[in-house]
Backbone as CSV, one residue per row, in Angstrom:
resi,resn,N_x,N_y,N_z,CA_x,CA_y,CA_z,C_x,C_y,C_z
1,UNK,155.607,93.432,116.723,154.647,92.829,115.825,153.606,92.104,116.650
2,UNK,152.354,92.338,116.342,151.275,91.693,117.080,151.135,90.247,116.628
3,UNK,150.847,89.395,117.576,150.609,87.993,117.239,149.133,87.691,117.368
4,UNK,148.695,86.717,116.615,147.294,86.321,116.648,147.096,85.349,117.794
5,UNK,146.095,85.566,118.632,145.865,84.648,119.745,145.581,83.236,119.240
6,UNK,146.063,82.266,120.027,145.890,80.877,119.639,144.419,80.484,119.561
7,UNK,143.548,81.159,120.312,142.131,80.799,120.290,141.489,81.121,118.946
8,UNK,142.136,81.982,118.130,141.586,82.327,116.829,142.043,81.378,115.732
9,UNK,142.978,80.515,116.049,143.510,79.579,115.066,142.615,78.352,114.967
10,UNK,142.684,77.705,113.815,141.971,76.437,113.690,142.834,75.347,114.315
11,UNK,142.247,74.556,115.149,143.007,73.498,115.812,143.845,74.049,116.947
12,UNK,144.881,73.306,117.306,145.772,73.717,118.387,147.093,74.222,117.861
13,UNK,147.115,74.786,116.675,148.339,75.273,116.073,148.795,76.559,116.757
14,UNK,150.044,76.656,117.185,150.520,77.923,117.745,150.641,78.990,116.656
15,UNK,150.615,80.229,117.077,150.643,81.342,116.126,151.904,81.329,115.286
16,UNK,153.038,80.924,115.852,154.282,80.959,115.097,154.237,80.014,113.901
17,UNK,153.614,78.858,114.019,153.539,77.952,112.881,152.538,78.469,111.852
18,UNK,151.498,79.173,112.302,150.548,79.756,111.370,151.218,80.855,110.547
19,UNK,152.047,81.680,111.197,152.724,82.755,110.494,153.735,82.228,109.487
20,UNK,154.325,81.087,109.754,155.315,80.553,108.826,154.664,80.058,107.540
21,UNK,153.353,79.877,107.543,152.649,79.441,106.346,152.250,80.622,105.459
22,UNK,152.409,81.818,105.939,152.042,83.000,105.184,152.987,83.179,104.001
23,UNK,152.483,83.600,102.830,153.365,83.808,101.690,154.324,84.979,101.873
24,UNK,154.082,85.844,102.840,154.959,86.984,103.065,155.813,86.797,104.316
25,UNK,156.325,85.599,104.530,157.122,85.329,105.721,158.603,85.599,105.500
26,UNK,158.931,86.433,104.563,160.317,86.771,104.295,160.865,86.064,103.069
27,UNK,160.147,85.104,102.538,160.586,84.416,101.333,160.413,85.357,100.144
28,UNK,161.347,85.327,99.215,161.225,86.223,98.058,160.062,85.805,97.154
29,UNK,159.438,86.786,96.550,158.353,86.525,95.612,158.943,86.134,94.263
30,UNK,158.195,85.378,93.500,158.664,84.994,92.169,158.738,86.241,91.290
31,UNK,159.584,86.218,90.267,159.687,87.395,89.390,158.360,87.748,88.721
32,UNK,157.571,86.751,88.363,156.272,87.022,87.736,155.335,87.725,88.706
33,UNK,155.278,87.230,89.943,154.419,87.850,90.953,154.865,89.275,91.239
34,UNK,156.169,89.483,91.353,156.686,90.825,91.614,156.361,91.770,90.450
35,UNK,156.513,91.283,89.228,156.180,92.102,88.058,154.711,92.488,88.066
36,UNK,153.831,91.529,88.348,152.402,91.812,88.349,152.016,92.776,89.469
37,UNK,152.661,92.662,90.621,152.371,93.599,91.710,152.843,95.007,91.356
38,UNK,153.999,95.112,90.708,154.483,96.424,90.274,153.601,96.992,89.172
39,UNK,153.095,96.124,88.292,152.162,96.562,87.256,150.884,97.111,87.891
40,UNK,150.427,96.463,88.943,149.256,96.935,89.665,149.503,98.322,90.262
41,UNK,150.657,98.503,90.852,151.020,99.814,91.405,151.079,100.865,90.303
42,UNK,151.726,100.524,89.202,151.830,101.443,88.077,150.449,101.795,87.537
43,UNK,149.564,100.807,87.420,148.210,101.051,86.921,147.435,101.999,87.811
44,UNK,147.566,101.817,89.113,146.874,102.704,90.055,147.384,104.134,89.943
45,UNK,148.696,104.281,89.856,149.276,105.622,89.716,148.874,106.260,88.390
46,UNK,148.904,105.486,87.320,148.519,106.000,86.007,147.061,106.452,86.008
47,UNK,146.182,105.656,86.603,144.766,106.013,86.675,144.582,107.324,87.430
48,UNK,145.227,107.435,88.582,145.076,108.632,89.414,145.639,109.869,88.730
49,UNK,146.825,109.749,88.165,147.445,110.895,87.488,146.602,111.334,86.291
50,UNK,146.072,110.372,85.561,145.268,110.705,84.377,144.012,111.473,84.755
51,UNK,143.267,110.983,85.761,142.037,111.712,86.084,142.330,113.040,86.771
52,UNK,143.443,113.156,87.487,143.783,114.457,88.068,144.107,115.482,86.988
53,UNK,144.899,115.071,86.000,145.239,115.989,84.905,143.993,116.335,84.095
54,UNK,143.174,115.322,83.815,141.919,115.569,83.092,141.030,116.535,83.862
55,UNK,140.925,116.343,85.169,140.075,117.203,85.982,140.562,118.635,86.037
56,UNK,141.866,118.800,86.086,142.435,120.151,86.148,142.263,120.877,84.820
57,UNK,142.436,120.160,83.726,142.402,120.812,82.419,141.010,120.876,81.800
58,UNK,140.027,120.202,82.364,138.677,120.197,81.797,137.916,121.426,82.273
59,UNK,137.534,122.319,81.344,136.781,123.511,81.766,135.391,123.120,82.282
60,UNK,135.009,123.708,83.403,133.694,123.469,83.979,133.600,122.257,84.892
61,UNK,134.672,121.491,85.008,134.630,120.311,85.879,134.986,120.721,87.307
62,UNK,134.156,120.323,88.248,134.395,120.614,89.661,134.499,119.282,90.405
63,UNK,135.685,118.959,90.881,135.935,117.665,91.524,135.140,117.487,92.814
64,UNK,134.751,118.570,93.447,133.979,118.465,94.680,132.504,118.179,94.420
65,UNK,132.032,118.474,93.231,130.616,118.295,92.923,130.343,117.146,91.963
66,UNK,131.332,116.753,91.200,131.117,115.746,90.164,132.031,114.549,90.379
67,UNK,131.549,113.349,90.044,132.405,112.168,90.172,133.438,112.114,89.046
68,UNK,134.428,111.283,89.227,135.478,111.121,88.224,134.885,110.630,86.907
69,UNK,133.844,109.836,86.979,133.240,109.301,85.757,132.631,110.393,84.881
70,UNK,132.363,111.575,85.428,131.837,112.680,84.624,132.861,113.141,83.592
71,UNK,134.123,112.820,83.820,135.159,113.186,82.855,135.059,112.367,81.573
72,UNK,134.300,111.288,81.592,134.160,110.459,80.385,133.100,111.005,79.436
73,UNK,132.473,112.112,79.779,131.452,112.727,78.938,132.063,113.869,78.137
74,UNK,131.472,114.186,77.027,131.908,115.333,76.238,132.988,114.990,75.235
75,UNK,133.565,116.052,74.656,134.545,115.878,73.588,135.813,115.164,74.044
76,UNK,136.315,115.482,75.195,137.539,114.846,75.687,137.277,113.598,76.507
77,UNK,136.060,113.109,76.469,135.694,111.960,77.281,136.415,110.678,76.931
78,UNK,136.934,110.599,75.708,137.634,109.386,75.298,138.864,109.122,76.169
79,UNK,139.471,110.169,76.704,140.667,109.980,77.540,140.299,109.234,78.819
80,UNK,139.226,109.659,79.479,138.811,108.994,80.710,138.248,107.606,80.418
81,UNK,137.572,107.435,79.292,137.077,106.110,78.915,138.239,105.140,78.713
82,UNK,139.284,105.599,78.018,140.475,104.771,77.838,141.144,104.499,79.181
83,UNK,141.139,105.484,80.066,141.713,105.324,81.399,140.992,104.223,82.169
84,UNK,139.656,104.226,82.116,138.875,103.178,82.787,139.183,101.798,82.204
85,UNK,139.243,101.711,80.884,139.485,100.418,80.233,140.873,99.889,80.561
86,UNK,141.885,100.740,80.470,143.260,100.305,80.752,143.405,99.895,82.211
87,UNK,142.830,100.679,83.118,142.916,100.330,84.536,142.190,99.018,84.822
88,UNK,141.057,98.801,84.182,140.330,97.545,84.352,141.115,96.353,83.838
89,UNK,141.757,96.500,82.682,142.566,95.404,82.135,143.777,95.106,83.014
90,UNK,144.421,96.147,83.515,145.546,95.935,84.424,145.069,95.234,85.688
91,UNK,143.920,95.632,86.192,143.362,94.977,87.378,143.090,93.503,87.144
92,UNK,142.537,93.172,85.991,142.276,91.764,85.666,143.570,90.964,85.525
93,UNK,144.603,91.591,84.964,145.886,90.897,84.782,146.600,90.654,86.109
94,UNK,146.394,91.520,87.071,147.164,91.436,88.308,146.427,90.778,89.466
95,UNK,145.187,90.382,89.255,144.397,89.827,90.355,145.002,88.521,90.889
96,UNK,145.596,87.707,90.036,146.167,86.440,90.507,147.363,86.679,91.428
97,UNK,148.186,87.666,91.102,149.337,87.965,91.956,148.890,88.534,93.294
98,UNK,147.906,89.411,93.260,147.395,89.978,94.501,146.797,88.897,95.387
99,UNK,146.071,87.996,94.790,145.462,86.902,95.564,146.525,85.985,96.154
100,UNK,147.576,85.708,95.403,148.613,84.815,95.921,149.346,85.434,97.110
101,UNK,149.488,86.745,97.124,150.161,87.412,98.229,149.240,87.485,99.447
102,UNK,147.948,87.683,99.209,147.006,87.841,100.315,146.435,86.520,100.822
103,UNK,146.766,85.431,100.165,146.199,84.135,100.528,146.660,83.694,101.909
104,UNK,145.814,82.952,102.548,146.179,82.334,103.826,146.111,83.289,104.989
105,UNK,145.683,82.785,106.087,145.671,83.571,107.300,144.313,84.159,107.598
106,UNK,144.250,84.771,108.742,143.016,85.394,109.185,142.852,86.752,108.532
107,UNK,141.624,87.169,108.416,141.363,88.514,107.950,140.856,88.615,106.567
């Protein structure tokens, strides 16, 4: 595991004490945080699977030439529109958990 040089730290704190302040130092996550992170994973997978299936089954859609948002047009566009809305809501619900895990430290 790479350590962060002491010159990059604020003050004269050694890297080992900086790492112990990280939320991912081996301490278990709260059940709420874990649920929200899993919800985020599920939302990402659901979004990807939905647009892949939509793209495969949509006649005339070419994934190399058209963006995913083109699937929201036409008769079956409601599926991709719902996909965008659901993924956005899941993202808003899970942002606090993601921030709590990524908080602290360099980078």
